[in-house]
PAPALO-844107 format. One record per residue (C-alpha): residue in one letter; y, z, x. Coordinates in steps of 0.02 Angstrom, whole numbers, plus 50000, padded with zeros to 5 digits. Layout:
BEGIN
aYZX ...
! end
This chain:
BEGIN
x489405284048293 x487895278448188 x486275268148256 x486965252348167 x488605254448241 x487975257448410 x486795242248404 x488395230948345 x489395237848496 x487955232948609 x487975215348543 x489755214248556 x489605219848738 x488325206448777 x489325192748689 x490845197648784 x489865197348959 x489135181048917 x490825173648875 x491605179349043 x490155172549131 x490355155649042 x492255155549080 x491935159949257 x490635145949269 x491925134349194 x493265139049320 x492015137149465 x491535120249391 x493435114249376 x493745120149558 x492205111049621 x492735094449538 x494495096249604 x493835099049769 x492745083649770 x494235073449684 x495335078649836 x494135072049955 x493615056249859 x493885040249955 x495475030649898 x494685015549821 x495885004549724 x495534987349677 x497184975649685 x497504957849623 x497634943149747 x499194932849746 x499854917349833 x499924915750019 x501594906150010 x502204893850130 x502694905250273 x501014911550337 x500864908350526 x499324914550624 x500244920250775 x498814931450841 x500004945350876 x499054961550883 x500384974050859 x500894988850764 x502764987850775 x503204970350711 x505114971850716 x505494963050882 x505404944950927 x504074944551077 x505014931951176 x506744938851168 x506254956351134 x507644956951000 x507314969650863 x507794964750687 x509074976350611 x508614984550445 x508085000950368 x506455006550468 x504885005950357 x503185013050399 x501735005650310 x500005012250314 x498535003750238 x496985012650189 x495624999250172 x494045003150090 x492334993550037 x491794995749860 x489884993449853 x489285007049721 x489985019749828 x491825018349906 x491765019350099 x493215015750223 x493114998150294 x493294998350485 x493654982150599 x494554973550460 x496044961850521 x497664966750422 x499104954750442 x500874956850387 x502424944650376 x504044945750294 x505864939850287 x507214949150389 x508744957450316 x509634940150291 x508074933350203 x507454922650343 x505644920750409 x505224918650587 x504264903250656 x504724891850526 x506034877950477 x506704877050300 x508394875150205 x508864892650265 x508604891150449 x507594885150595 x506664898750677 x505124889550747 x505164897050923 x505254915050860 x503974927750793 x504904942450724 x504174952250582 x502424946650600 x500864953750669 x499144961950636 x498154978550662 x496284980550650 x495744996050548 x495035010850631 x493445020250584 x494335027650428 x495015010250362 x496755014650436 x497915001350486 x499755006350526 x501374995550544 x503214998650595 x504354985650509 x506044984650406 x506384985050232 x506394966150190 x507914956750136 x507914943949991 x508054924849970 x508444914449818 x507074912549697 x506094928049744 x506084946449723 x505894958249871 x504234957449943 x503074958150100 x501544947150131 x499864954050183 x498194946350217 x496514956450248 x495154947350343 x493424953750389 x492024946650493 x490514940650394 x488654937850445 x488354918950497 x490204916950527 x490644918450344 x492074931550342 x493154936850196 x494884934450162 x496044943950039 x497964938250022 x499244947049916 x501034953249926 x501834971149916 x503334974949808 x504644988449782 x505514997449639 x507124988449606 x508135005049606 x507585007349779 x508094989149833 x509764992649749 x510125007149867 x509404998850021 x510434982949995 x512044992949974 x511954997550159 x512174986550321 x511534974650367 x510914969350190 x512584972850101 x513394957450188 x512344945250078 x512974950749911 x511964954649750 x510244947749745 x509764933649619 x507984939449568 x507324956049513 x505394960249485 x505374956849305 x506114938149337 x504964935149473 x503534923349408 x502404928549559 x502784947349525 x502354945249340 x500484940149388 x499994957949440 x501454964549547 x501494981349454 x499824984849535 x500534980349711 x502044991549719 x502235001049888 x502905018649843 x503985022549981 x504715038850018 x506405041150109 x506825053050232 x508105054250387 x508595037250346 x506885028850360 x505615024450235 x503665027950230 x502205022250119 x500365021750110 x499495007750017 x497645009749960 x496644994049945 x494714991249922 x493764974249943 x492244972749826 x490544969749910 x490374953849809 x491714944649873 
! end
């Protein structure tokens, strides 16, 4: 090999070595970003929606909201576990502990408890209502049932998040959770939902859903006849 060829070979070797180092560095960077992403807080802003006419401040601190406290009768329906992960967005995103998360919904027949309306009078009952306080990780868990439907609305669950503020000025965020129509179709084909017949309103026809409902979907997974879902939500510091 001539001196020129030897010099060219050395240069090619250095270039190949530098390329390998760059590739290795890039791979390490990708792995580092992936690791950070996996441990990044679940900070998701959601739209507020109307409280509706059926909120009642029952002051029921409980995780399983299916039963009526007075009669202990459990509302029938497909079990649903809902886990809230609540965060505070203030530059960085941090779990929000001590937040009061309240749920209320209708039963499989489309009836709310503790109200009197055209559908039913349940003023002495408190089924499918309750609240939990988020732990140090911003977690609040509920055991409920898949909600039924009633005329004029798509399938939904109401929720409210309240925090204690300084000088007595707390925060309140109110909205609703929604479900995929295909999932509701499957659930409503079962007892006790099937007795009511086809529902009258799907997501796209619900006026409240159309105001941000696609950002409030509860992605439920099914296993052994029960459903479970985790819902991430962040409150802004400026609220």
